[in-house]
N, CA, C, O and the ligand as a Tripos MOL2 file, in Angstrom:
@<TRIPOS>MOLECULE
protein
  277   275    70     0     0
PROTEIN
NO_CHARGES

@<TRIPOS>ATOM
      1 N        -169.5160  101.4880   65.8520 N.3       1 MET1
      2 CA       -168.7730  100.5080   65.0360 C.3       1 MET1
      3 C        -168.0630   99.5390   65.9720 C.2       1 MET1
      4 O        -168.0980   98.3300   65.7430 O.2       1 MET1
      5 N        -167.4330  100.0330   66.9990 N.am      2 ARG2
      6 CA       -166.6980   99.2070   67.9530 C.3       2 ARG2
      7 C        -167.6850   98.2560   68.6530 C.2       2 ARG2
      8 O        -167.4240   97.0580   68.7600 O.2       2 ARG2
      9 N        -168.8140   98.7960   69.1270 N.am      3 ALA3
     10 CA       -169.7860   97.9750   69.8330 C.3       3 ALA3
     11 C        -170.3410   96.8950   68.9350 C.2       3 ALA3
     12 O        -170.5340   95.7580   69.3660 O.2       3 ALA3
     13 N        -170.6010   97.2510   67.6690 N.am      4 ALA4
     14 CA       -171.1470   96.2770   66.7290 C.3       4 ALA4
     15 C        -170.1710   95.1490   66.5140 C.2       4 ALA4
     16 O        -170.5710   93.9900   66.4060 O.2       4 ALA4
     17 N        -168.8880   95.4740   66.4520 N.am      5 LEU5
     18 CA       -167.8480   94.4590   66.2280 C.3       5 LEU5
     19 C        -167.8760   93.4520   67.3860 C.2       5 LEU5
     20 O        -167.8960   92.2410   67.1640 O.2       5 LEU5
     21 N        -167.8770   93.9680   68.6240 N.am      6 PHE6
     22 CA       -167.7910   93.0770   69.7670 C.3       6 PHE6
     23 C        -169.0920   92.3130   69.9780 C.2       6 PHE6
     24 O        -169.1090   91.2870   70.6590 O.2       6 PHE6
     25 N        -170.2030   92.8210   69.3840 N.am      7 GLN7
     26 CA       -171.4370   92.0200   69.4000 C.3       7 GLN7
     27 C        -171.2770   90.8350   68.4640 C.2       7 GLN7
     28 O        -171.6990   89.7180   68.7660 O.2       7 GLN7
     29 N        -170.6600   91.1030   67.3210 N.am      8 ARG8
     30 CA       -170.4470   89.9950   66.3470 C.3       8 ARG8
     31 C        -169.3570   89.0460   66.8000 C.2       8 ARG8
     32 O        -169.4980   87.8290   66.6810 O.2       8 ARG8
     33 N        -168.2590   89.6030   67.3260 N.am      9 GLN9
     34 CA       -167.1010   88.8200   67.7240 C.3       9 GLN9
     35 C        -166.7370   89.1230   69.1610 C.2       9 GLN9
     36 O        -165.8030   89.8850   69.4090 O.2       9 GLN9
     37 N        -167.4610   88.5370   70.1280 N.am     10 PRO10
     38 CA       -167.1790   88.8470   71.5360 C.3      10 PRO10
     39 C        -165.8370   88.2720   72.0230 C.2      10 PRO10
     40 O        -165.2970   88.7100   73.0390 O.2      10 PRO10
     41 N        -165.3100   87.2870   71.2830 N.am     11 LEU11
     42 CA       -164.0770   86.6540   71.7090 C.3      11 LEU11
     43 C        -162.9290   87.0060   70.7670 C.2      11 LEU11
     44 O        -163.1520   87.3390   69.6030 O.2      11 LEU11
     45 N        -161.6810   86.9290   71.2860 N.am     12 CYS12
     46 CA       -160.5180   87.1540   70.4720 C.3      12 CYS12
     47 C        -160.4170   86.1320   69.3710 C.2      12 CYS12
     48 O        -160.3460   84.9370   69.6570 O.2      12 CYS12
     49 N        -160.4070   86.5630   68.0950 N.am     13 VAL13
     50 CA       -160.4020   85.6110   66.9830 C.3      13 VAL13
     51 C        -159.0510   84.8760   66.8690 C.2      13 VAL13
     52 O        -158.9900   83.7330   66.4160 O.2      13 VAL13
     53 N        -157.9840   85.5500   67.2860 N.am     14 GLU14
     54 CA       -156.6530   84.9410   67.2090 C.3      14 GLU14
     55 C        -156.5400   83.8150   68.2700 C.2      14 GLU14
     56 O        -156.0530   82.7260   67.9650 O.2      14 GLU14
     57 N        -156.9780   84.0750   69.4710 N.am     15 CYS15
     58 CA       -156.9580   83.0570   70.5240 C.3      15 CYS15
     59 C        -157.8510   81.8950   70.1250 C.2      15 CYS15
     60 O        -157.4790   80.7340   70.2960 O.2      15 CYS15
     61 N        -159.0430   82.2080   69.5860 N.am     16 GLU16
     62 CA       -159.9750   81.1500   69.1640 C.3      16 GLU16
     63 C        -159.3320   80.2210   68.1840 C.2      16 GLU16
     64 O        -159.5930   79.0190   68.2140 O.2      16 GLU16
     65 N        -158.4880   80.7440   67.3050 N.am     17 ARG17
     66 CA       -157.8050   79.9540   66.3060 C.3      17 ARG17
     67 C        -156.9270   78.8880   66.9760 C.2      17 ARG17
     68 O        -156.6990   77.8110   66.4250 O.2      17 ARG17
     69 N        -156.4470   79.2160   68.1670 N.am     18 HIS18
     70 CA       -155.5940   78.2780   68.9000 C.3      18 HIS18
     71 C        -156.3920   77.5100   69.9640 C.2      18 HIS18
     72 O        -155.8190   76.8670   70.8440 O.2      18 HIS18
     73 N        -157.7040   77.5920   69.8640 N.am     19 GLY19
     74 CA       -158.5430   76.8560   70.8200 C.3      19 GLY19
     75 C        -158.6010   77.4820   72.1930 C.2      19 GLY19
     76 O        -158.9980   76.8320   73.1600 O.2      19 GLY19
     77 N        -158.2040   78.7560   72.2880 N.am     20 VAL20
     78 CA       -158.2490   79.4520   73.5890 C.3      20 VAL20
     79 C        -159.4080   80.4550   73.5710 C.2      20 VAL20
     80 O        -159.6420   81.1390   72.5750 O.2      20 VAL20
     81 N        -160.1260   80.5240   74.6960 N.am     21 VAL21
     82 CA       -161.2590   81.4560   74.7770 C.3      21 VAL21
     83 C        -160.8570   82.6810   75.5940 C.2      21 VAL21
     84 O        -160.6170   82.5800   76.7970 O.2      21 VAL21
     85 N        -160.7840   83.8380   74.9360 N.am     22 THR22
     86 CA       -160.4020   85.0810   75.5790 C.3      22 THR22
     87 C        -161.3800   86.1840   75.1590 C.2      22 THR22
     88 O        -161.7340   86.2920   73.9850 O.2      22 THR22
     89 N        -161.8030   86.9820   76.1070 N.am     23 ILE23
     90 CA       -162.6860   88.1040   75.7930 C.3      23 ILE23
     91 C        -161.9350   89.1480   74.9450 C.2      23 ILE23
     92 O        -160.8210   89.5430   75.2880 O.2      23 ILE23
     93 N        -162.5410   89.5830   73.8580 N.am     24 ALA24
     94 CA       -161.8990   90.5820   72.9920 C.3      24 ALA24
     95 C        -162.0650   91.9730   73.5990 C.2      24 ALA24
     96 O        -163.1280   92.3110   74.1210 O.2      24 ALA24
     97 N        -161.0010   92.7770   73.5240 N.am     25 THR25
     98 CA       -161.0290   94.1420   74.0330 C.3      25 THR25
     99 C        -160.5420   95.1630   73.0140 C.2      25 THR25
    100 O        -160.6900   96.3690   73.2090 O.2      25 THR25
    101 N        -159.9530   94.6620   71.9120 N.am     26 GLN26
    102 CA       -159.3300   95.5810   70.9230 C.3      26 GLN26
    103 C        -159.9870   95.3840   69.5610 C.2      26 GLN26
    104 O        -160.2180   94.2620   69.1110 O.2      26 GLN26
    105 N        -160.2830   96.5250   68.9170 N.am     27 ARG27
    106 CA       -160.7190   96.4630   67.5130 C.3      27 ARG27
    107 C        -159.4570   96.5730   66.6580 C.2      27 ARG27
    108 O        -158.6870   97.5270   66.7730 O.2      27 ARG27
    109 N        -159.2670   95.5560   65.7880 N.am     28 ASP28
    110 CA       -158.0450   95.5160   64.9840 C.3      28 ASP28
    111 C        -158.3600   95.5290   63.4990 C.2      28 ASP28
    112 O        -159.3740   94.9850   63.0610 O.2      28 ASP28
    113 N        -157.4720   96.1620   62.7250 N.am     29 HIS29
    114 CA       -157.5880   96.1040   61.2870 C.3      29 HIS29
    115 C        -156.8210   94.8530   60.8140 C.2      29 HIS29
    116 O        -155.6210   94.7340   61.0580 O.2      29 HIS29
    117 N        -157.5160   93.9250   60.1390 N.am     30 ILE30
    118 CA       -156.9000   92.6950   59.6750 C.3      30 ILE30
    119 C        -155.7090   93.0440   58.7990 C.2      30 ILE30
    120 O        -154.6000   92.5600   59.0250 O.2      30 ILE30
    121 N        -155.9380   93.8820   57.8030 N.am     31 LYS31
    122 CA       -154.8550   94.4430   57.0080 C.3      31 LYS31
    123 C        -154.6660   95.8820   57.4700 C.2      31 LYS31
    124 O        -155.5810   96.6950   57.3450 O.2      31 LYS31
    125 N        -153.4970   96.2040   57.9990 N.am     32 PRO32
    126 CA       -153.2740   97.5440   58.5640 C.3      32 PRO32
    127 C        -153.5950   98.6640   57.5500 C.2      32 PRO32
    128 O        -153.3900   98.5070   56.3460 O.2      32 PRO32
    129 N        -154.0970   99.7840   58.0660 N.am     33 LEU33
    130 CA       -154.3970  100.9140   57.2060 C.3      33 LEU33
    131 C        -153.1230  101.3540   56.4840 C.2      33 LEU33
    132 O        -153.1570  101.7690   55.3250 O.2      33 LEU33
    133 N        -151.9840  101.2510   57.2060 N.am     34 ALA34
    134 CA       -150.6920  101.6640   56.6280 C.3      34 ALA34
    135 C        -150.2790  100.7650   55.4860 C.2      34 ALA34
    136 O        -149.3890  101.1150   54.7110 O.2      34 ALA34
    137 N        -150.9160   99.6030   55.3700 N.am     35 GLU35
    138 CA       -150.5830   98.6840   54.2850 C.3      35 GLU35
    139 C        -151.7190   98.6090   53.2590 C.2      35 GLU35
    140 O        -151.7980   97.6760   52.4600 O.2      35 GLU35
    141 N        -152.5800   99.6030   53.3050 N.am     36 GLY36
    142 CA       -153.6330   99.7290   52.3000 C.3      36 GLY36
    143 C        -154.9430   99.0900   52.6720 C.2      36 GLY36
    144 O        -155.8410   98.9870   51.8360 O.2      36 GLY36
    145 N        -155.0760   98.6500   53.9320 N.am     37 GLY37
    146 CA       -156.3270   98.0190   54.3830 C.3      37 GLY37
    147 C        -157.4510   99.0360   54.4490 C.2      37 GLY37
    148 O        -157.2090  100.2300   54.6280 O.2      37 GLY37
    149 N        -158.6950   98.5560   54.3020 N.am     38 ALA38
    150 CA       -159.8710   99.4210   54.3380 C.3      38 ALA38
    151 C        -160.2930   99.6440   55.7820 C.2      38 ALA38
    152 O        -160.1300   98.7630   56.6260 O.2      38 ALA38
    153 N        -160.8450  100.8430   56.0700 N.am     39 ASP39
    154 CA       -161.3170  101.1550   57.3940 C.3      39 ASP39
    155 C        -162.8140  100.8570   57.4680 C.2      39 ASP39
    156 O        -163.6160  101.7640   57.6900 O.2      39 ASP39
    157 N        -163.1870   99.6050   57.2840 N.am     40 ASP40
    158 CA       -164.5930   99.2320   57.3570 C.3      40 ASP40
    159 C        -164.7610   97.8110   57.9160 C.2      40 ASP40
    160 O        -163.7840   97.1360   58.2390 O.2      40 ASP40
    161 N        -165.9840   97.3920   58.0160 N.am     41 GLU41
    162 CA       -166.3350   96.1100   58.6720 C.3      41 GLU41
    163 C        -165.6100   94.8950   58.0730 C.2      41 GLU41
    164 O        -165.2770   93.9420   58.7790 O.2      41 GLU41
    165 N        -165.3720   94.9530   56.7420 N.am     42 SER42
    166 CA       -164.7780   93.7900   56.1000 C.3      42 SER42
    167 C        -163.3180   93.5910   56.5250 C.2      42 SER42
    168 O        -162.7490   92.5160   56.3330 O.2      42 SER42
    169 N        -162.7210   94.6380   57.1050 N.am     43 ASN43
    170 CA       -161.3070   94.5910   57.4520 C.3      43 ASN43
    171 C        -161.0790   94.7360   58.9590 C.2      43 ASN43
    172 O        -160.0000   95.1460   59.3870 O.2      43 ASN43
    173 N        -162.0930   94.4000   59.7610 N.am     44 GLU44
    174 CA       -161.8880   94.5250   61.1940 C.3      44 GLU44
    175 C        -162.1070   93.1830   61.9050 C.2      44 GLU44
    176 O        -162.8940   92.3490   61.4580 O.2      44 GLU44
    177 N        -161.4120   93.0020   62.9940 N.am     45 GLN45
    178 CA       -161.5810   91.8010   63.7600 C.3      45 GLN45
    179 C        -161.3700   92.1690   65.2540 C.2      45 GLN45
    180 O        -160.7330   93.1720   65.5760 O.2      45 GLN45
    181 N        -161.9190   91.3330   66.1420 N.am     46 ALA46
    182 CA       -161.7730   91.5570   67.5670 C.3      46 ALA46
    183 C        -160.6160   90.7520   68.1080 C.2      46 ALA46
    184 O        -160.4910   89.5590   67.8320 O.2      46 ALA46
    185 N        -159.7600   91.4150   68.8880 N.am     47 LEU47
    186 CA       -158.6120   90.7420   69.4950 C.3      47 LEU47
    187 C        -158.5600   91.0490   70.9520 C.2      47 LEU47
    188 O        -159.1850   92.0070   71.4050 O.2      47 LEU47
    189 N        -157.8180   90.2500   71.7210 N.am     48 CYS48
    190 CA       -157.5560   90.5740   73.1340 C.3      48 CYS48
    191 C        -156.3260   91.4910   73.1860 C.2      48 CYS48
    192 O        -155.6730   91.7070   72.1650 O.2      48 CYS48
    193 N        -156.0150   92.0180   74.3430 N.am     49 ASP49
    194 CA       -154.8790   92.9170   74.4910 C.3      49 ASP49
    195 C        -153.5630   92.2820   74.0250 C.2      49 ASP49
    196 O        -152.7850   92.9010   73.2980 O.2      49 ASP49
    197 N        -153.3340   91.0550   74.4500 N.am     50 ASP50
    198 CA       -152.0800   90.3850   74.1430 C.3      50 ASP50
    199 C        -151.8830   90.1650   72.6310 C.2      50 ASP50
    200 O        -150.8160   90.4450   72.0850 O.2      50 ASP50
    201 N        -152.9300   89.6620   71.9720 N.am     51 CYS51
    202 CA       -152.8320   89.3780   70.5350 C.3      51 CYS51
    203 C        -152.6930   90.6860   69.7690 C.2      51 CYS51
    204 O        -151.9570   90.7600   68.7850 O.2      51 CYS51
    205 N        -153.4090   91.7320   70.2270 N.am     52 HIS52
    206 CA       -153.3330   93.0170   69.5510 C.3      52 HIS52
    207 C        -151.9280   93.6200   69.6420 C.2      52 HIS52
    208 O        -151.4060   94.1910   68.6840 O.2      52 HIS52
    209 N        -151.3440   93.4710   70.8220 N.am     53 GLU53
    210 CA       -149.9950   94.0010   71.0210 C.3      53 GLU53
    211 C        -148.9850   93.2720   70.1560 C.2      53 GLU53
    212 O        -148.1100   93.8960   69.5560 O.2      53 GLU53
    213 N        -149.1060   91.9360   70.0880 N.am     54 ALA54
    214 CA       -148.1800   91.1240   69.2680 C.3      54 ALA54
    215 C        -148.3260   91.5010   67.7960 C.2      54 ALA54
    216 O        -147.3250   91.6320   67.0920 O.2      54 ALA54
    217 N        -149.5550   91.6770   67.3240 N.am     55 LYS55
    218 CA       -149.7920   92.0120   65.9340 C.3      55 LYS55
    219 C        -149.3080   93.4390   65.6230 C.2      55 LYS55
    220 O        -148.7310   93.6800   64.5620 O.2      55 LYS55
    221 N        -149.5380   94.3700   66.5340 N.am     56 SER56
    222 CA       -149.0920   95.7590   66.3320 C.3      56 SER56
    223 C        -147.5670   95.8320   66.2440 C.2      56 SER56
    224 O        -147.0110   96.6170   65.4770 O.2      56 SER56
    225 N        -146.9030   94.9950   67.0470 N.am     57 LEU57
    226 CA       -145.4550   94.9670   67.0280 C.3      57 LEU57
    227 C        -144.9360   94.4600   65.7000 C.2      57 LEU57
    228 O        -144.0170   95.0430   65.1240 O.2      57 LEU57
    229 N        -145.5140   93.3830   65.2110 N.am     58 ALA58
    230 CA       -145.1210   92.8410   63.9160 C.3      58 ALA58
    231 C        -145.3660   93.8590   62.7960 C.2      58 ALA58
    232 O        -144.5690   93.9680   61.8650 O.2      58 ALA58
    233 N        -146.4780   94.6080   62.8950 N.am     59 GLU59
    234 CA       -146.7680   95.5880   61.8450 C.3      59 GLU59
    235 C        -145.8080   96.7690   61.9310 C.2      59 GLU59
    236 O        -145.4250   97.3310   60.9050 O.2      59 GLU59
    237 N        -145.4180   97.1470   63.1390 N.am     60 ALA60
    238 CA       -144.4780   98.2610   63.3080 C.3      60 ALA60
    239 C        -143.1110   97.8650   62.7130 C.2      60 ALA60
    240 O        -142.4210   98.6790   62.0980 O.2      60 ALA60
    241 N        -142.7480   96.5920   62.9190 N.am     61 LEU61
    242 CA       -141.4540   96.1240   62.3470 C.3      61 LEU61
    243 C        -141.5000   96.1330   60.8380 C.2      61 LEU61
    244 O        -140.5350   96.5090   60.1730 O.2      61 LEU61
    245 N        -142.6600   95.7040   60.2940 N.am     62 ARG62
    246 CA       -142.7780   95.7220   58.8150 C.3      62 ARG62
    247 C        -142.6990   97.1250   58.2940 C.2      62 ARG62
    248 O        -142.0470   97.3840   57.2820 O.2      62 ARG62
    249 N        -143.3690   98.0520   58.9870 N.am     63 ALA63
    250 CA       -143.3860   99.4440   58.5440 C.3      63 ALA63
    251 C        -141.9690  100.0150   58.5760 C.2      63 ALA63
    252 O        -141.5610  100.7460   57.6740 O.2      63 ALA63
    253 N        -141.2390   99.6750   59.6140 N.am     64 ARG64
    254 CA       -139.8780  100.1490   59.7540 C.3      64 ARG64
    255 C        -138.9950   99.6900   58.6190 C.2      64 ARG64
    256 O        -138.1590  100.4280   58.0990 O.2      64 ARG64
    257 N        -139.2190   98.4170   58.2490 N.am     65 ARG65
    258 CA       -138.4440   97.8550   57.1480 C.3      65 ARG65
    259 C        -138.7620   98.5500   55.8190 C.2      65 ARG65
    260 O        -137.9230   98.6380   54.9220 O.2      65 ARG65
    261 N        -140.0230   99.0470   55.7260 N.am     66 ARG66
    262 CA       -140.3970   99.7460   54.4750 C.3      66 ARG66
    263 C        -139.8680  101.1590   54.4660 C.2      66 ARG66
    264 O        -139.9280  101.8450   53.4450 O.2      66 ARG66
    265 N        -139.3380  101.6090   55.6240 N.am     67 GLY67
    266 CA       -138.7410  102.9480   55.6730 C.3      67 GLY67
    267 C        -139.6360  103.9810   56.3290 C.2      67 GLY67
    268 O        -139.2540  105.1470   56.4340 O.2      67 GLY67
    269 N        -140.8500  103.5690   56.7820 N.am     68 PHE68
    270 CA       -141.6630  104.4880   57.5570 C.3      68 PHE68
    271 C        -141.2550  104.4010   59.0090 C.2      68 PHE68
    272 O        -140.4530  103.5370   59.3620 O.2      68 PHE68
    273 N        -141.7720  105.2570   59.8610 N.am     69 ALA69
    274 CA       -141.5950  105.2340   61.2930 C.3      69 ALA69
    275 C        -140.1370  105.3800   61.7070 C.2      69 ALA69
    276 O        -139.8300  105.3780   62.9000 O.2      69 ALA69
    277 ZN       -156.0120   86.8020   71.8400 Zn       70 ZN70
@<TRIPOS>BOND
     1     1     2 1
     2     2     3 1
     3     3     4 2
     4     3     5 am
     5     5     6 1
     6     6     7 1
     7     7     8 2
     8     7     9 am
     9     9    10 1
    10    10    11 1
    11    11    12 2
    12    11    13 am
    13    13    14 1
    14    14    15 1
    15    15    16 2
    16    15    17 am
    17    17    18 1
    18    18    19 1
    19    19    20 2
    20    19    21 am
    21    21    22 1
    22    22    23 1
    23    23    24 2
    24    23    25 am
    25    25    26 1
    26    26    27 1
    27    27    28 2
    28    27    29 am
    29    29    30 1
    30    30    31 1
    31    31    32 2
    32    31    33 am
    33    33    34 1
    34    34    35 1
    35    35    36 2
    36    35    37 am
    37    37    38 1
    38    38    39 1
    39    39    40 2
    40    39    41 am
    41    41    42 1
    42    42    43 1
    43    43    44 2
    44    43    45 am
    45    45    46 1
    46    46    47 1
    47    47    48 2
    48    47    49 am
    49    49    50 1
    50    50    51 1
    51    51    52 2
    52    51    53 am
    53    53    54 1
    54    54    55 1
    55    55    56 2
    56    55    57 am
    57    57    58 1
    58    58    59 1
    59    59    60 2
    60    59    61 am
    61    61    62 1
    62    62    63 1
    63    63    64 2
    64    63    65 am
    65    65    66 1
    66    66    67 1
    67    67    68 2
    68    67    69 am
    69    69    70 1
    70    70    71 1
    71    71    72 2
    72    71    73 am
    73    73    74 1
    74    74    75 1
    75    75    76 2
    76    75    77 am
    77    77    78 1
    78    78    79 1
    79    79    80 2
    80    79    81 am
    81    81    82 1
    82    82    83 1
    83    83    84 2
    84    83    85 am
    85    85    86 1
    86    86    87 1
    87    87    88 2
    88    87    89 am
    89    89    90 1
    90    90    91 1
    91    91    92 2
    92    91    93 am
    93    93    94 1
    94    94    95 1
    95    95    96 2
    96    95    97 am
    97    97    98 1
    98    98    99 1
    99    99   100 2
   100    99   101 am
   101   101   102 1
   102   102   103 1
   103   103   104 2
   104   103   105 am
   105   105   106 1
   106   106   107 1
   107   107   108 2
   108   107   109 am
   109   109   110 1
   110   110   111 1
   111   111   112 2
   112   111   113 am
   113   113   114 1
   114   114   115 1
   115   115   116 2
   116   115   117 am
   117   117   118 1
   118   118   119 1
   119   119   120 2
   120   119   121 am
   121   121   122 1
   122   122   123 1
   123   123   124 2
   124   123   125 am
   125   125   126 1
   126   126   127 1
   127   127   128 2
   128   127   129 am
   129   129   130 1
   130   130   131 1
   131   131   132 2
   132   131   133 am
   133   133   134 1
   134   134   135 1
   135   135   136 2
   136   135   137 am
   137   137   138 1
   138   138   139 1
   139   139   140 2
   140   139   141 am
   141   141   142 1
   142   142   143 1
   143   143   144 2
   144   143   145 am
   145   145   146 1
   146   146   147 1
   147   147   148 2
   148   147   149 am
   149   149   150 1
   150   150   151 1
   151   151   152 2
   152   151   153 am
   153   153   154 1
   154   154   155 1
   155   155   156 2
   156   155   157 am
   157   157   158 1
   158   158   159 1
   159   159   160 2
   160   159   161 am
   161   161   162 1
   162   162   163 1
   163   163   164 2
   164   163   165 am
   165   165   166 1
   166   166   167 1
   167   167   168 2
   168   167   169 am
   169   169   170 1
   170   170   171 1
   171   171   172 2
   172   171   173 am
   173   173   174 1
   174   174   175 1
   175   175   176 2
   176   175   177 am
   177   177   178 1
   178   178   179 1
   179   179   180 2
   180   179   181 am
   181   181   182 1
   182   182   183 1
   183   183   184 2
   184   183   185 am
   185   185   186 1
   186   186   187 1
   187   187   188 2
   188   187   189 am
   189   189   190 1
   190   190   191 1
   191   191   192 2
   192   191   193 am
   193   193   194 1
   194   194   195 1
   195   195   196 2
   196   195   197 am
   197   197   198 1
   198   198   199 1
   199   199   200 2
   200   199   201 am
   201   201   202 1
   202   202   203 1
   203   203   204 2
   204   203   205 am
   205   205   206 1
   206   206   207 1
   207   207   208 2
   208   207   209 am
   209   209   210 1
   210   210   211 1
   211   211   212 2
   212   211   213 am
   213   213   214 1
   214   214   215 1
   215   215   216 2
   216   215   217 am
   217   217   218 1
   218   218   219 1
   219   219   220 2
   220   219   221 am
   221   221   222 1
   222   222   223 1
   223   223   224 2
   224   223   225 am
   225   225   226 1
   226   226   227 1
   227   227   228 2
   228   227   229 am
   229   229   230 1
   230   230   231 1
   231   231   232 2
   232   231   233 am
   233   233   234 1
   234   234   235 1
   235   235   236 2
   236   235   237 am
   237   237   238 1
   238   238   239 1
   239   239   240 2
   240   239   241 am
   241   241   242 1
   242   242   243 1
   243   243   244 2
   244   243   245 am
   245   245   246 1
   246   246   247 1
   247   247   248 2
   248   247   249 am
   249   249   250 1
   250   250   251 1
   251   251   252 2
   252   251   253 am
   253   253   254 1
   254   254   255 1
   255   255   256 2
   256   255   257 am
   257   257   258 1
   258   258   259 1
   259   259   260 2
   260   259   261 am
   261   261   262 1
   262   262   263 1
   263   263   264 2
   264   263   265 am
   265   265   266 1
   266   266   267 1
   267   267   268 2
   268   267   269 am
   269   269   270 1
   270   270   271 1
   271   271   272 2
   272   271   273 am
   273   273   274 1
   274   274   275 1
   275   275   276 2
@<TRIPOS>SUBSTRUCTURE
     1 MET1         2 RESIDUE 1 A MET
     2 ARG2         6 RESIDUE 1 A ARG
     3 ALA3        10 RESIDUE 1 A ALA
     4 ALA4        14 RESIDUE 1 A ALA
     5 LEU5        18 RESIDUE 1 A LEU
     6 PHE6        22 RESIDUE 1 A PHE
     7 GLN7        26 RESIDUE 1 A GLN
     8 ARG8        30 RESIDUE 1 A ARG
     9 GLN9        34 RESIDUE 1 A GLN
    10 PRO10       38 RESIDUE 1 A PRO
    11 LEU11       42 RESIDUE 1 A LEU
    12 CYS12       46 RESIDUE 1 A CYS
    13 VAL13       50 RESIDUE 1 A VAL
    14 GLU14       54 RESIDUE 1 A GLU
    15 CYS15       58 RESIDUE 1 A CYS
    16 GLU16       62 RESIDUE 1 A GLU
    17 ARG17       66 RESIDUE 1 A ARG
    18 HIS18       70 RESIDUE 1 A HIS
    19 GLY19       74 RESIDUE 1 A GLY
    20 VAL20       78 RESIDUE 1 A VAL
    21 VAL21       82 RESIDUE 1 A VAL
    22 THR22       86 RESIDUE 1 A THR
    23 ILE23       90 RESIDUE 1 A ILE
    24 ALA24       94 RESIDUE 1 A ALA
    25 THR25       98 RESIDUE 1 A THR
    26 GLN26      102 RESIDUE 1 A GLN
    27 ARG27      106 RESIDUE 1 A ARG
    28 ASP28      110 RESIDUE 1 A ASP
    29 HIS29      114 RESIDUE 1 A HIS
    30 ILE30      118 RESIDUE 1 A ILE
    31 LYS31      122 RESIDUE 1 A LYS
    32 PRO32      126 RESIDUE 1 A PRO
    33 LEU33      130 RESIDUE 1 A LEU
    34 ALA34      134 RESIDUE 1 A ALA
    35 GLU35      138 RESIDUE 1 A GLU
    36 GLY36      142 RESIDUE 1 A GLY
    37 GLY37      146 RESIDUE 1 A GLY
    38 ALA38      150 RESIDUE 1 A ALA
    39 ASP39      154 RESIDUE 1 A ASP
    40 ASP40      158 RESIDUE 1 A ASP
    41 GLU41      162 RESIDUE 1 A GLU
    42 SER42      166 RESIDUE 1 A SER
    43 ASN43      170 RESIDUE 1 A ASN
    44 GLU44      174 RESIDUE 1 A GLU
    45 GLN45      178 RESIDUE 1 A GLN
    46 ALA46      182 RESIDUE 1 A ALA
    47 LEU47      186 RESIDUE 1 A LEU
    48 CYS48      190 RESIDUE 1 A CYS
    49 ASP49      194 RESIDUE 1 A ASP
    50 ASP50      198 RESIDUE 1 A ASP
    51 CYS51      202 RESIDUE 1 A CYS
    52 HIS52      206 RESIDUE 1 A HIS
    53 GLU53      210 RESIDUE 1 A GLU
    54 ALA54      214 RESIDUE 1 A ALA
    55 LYS55      218 RESIDUE 1 A LYS
    56 SER56      222 RESIDUE 1 A SER
    57 LEU57      226 RESIDUE 1 A LEU
    58 ALA58      230 RESIDUE 1 A ALA
    59 GLU59      234 RESIDUE 1 A GLU
    60 ALA60      238 RESIDUE 1 A ALA
    61 LEU61      242 RESIDUE 1 A LEU
    62 ARG62      246 RESIDUE 1 A ARG
    63 ALA63      250 RESIDUE 1 A ALA
    64 ARG64      254 RESIDUE 1 A ARG
    65 ARG65      258 RESIDUE 1 A ARG
    66 ARG66      262 RESIDUE 1 A ARG
    67 GLY67      266 RESIDUE 1 A GLY
    68 PHE68      270 RESIDUE 1 A PHE
    69 ALA69      274 RESIDUE 1 A ALA
    70 ZN70       277 GROUP 0 **** ****
């Protein structure tokens, strides 16, 4: 599944949005599993380390506000 994703999306989709070309290294859930996202192809995207870290941090903060973690 991971290899298939990077074949489809070899570049970080978040960086691409800003016109930056970065090789993707992380498989990310667009909608976090903790927020009800599906664990399948429709809910995955390829990110670089930096974008994945920033997104994970934002998700952790949201989770904390909901009372988890
Ligand atoms: Zn990126």
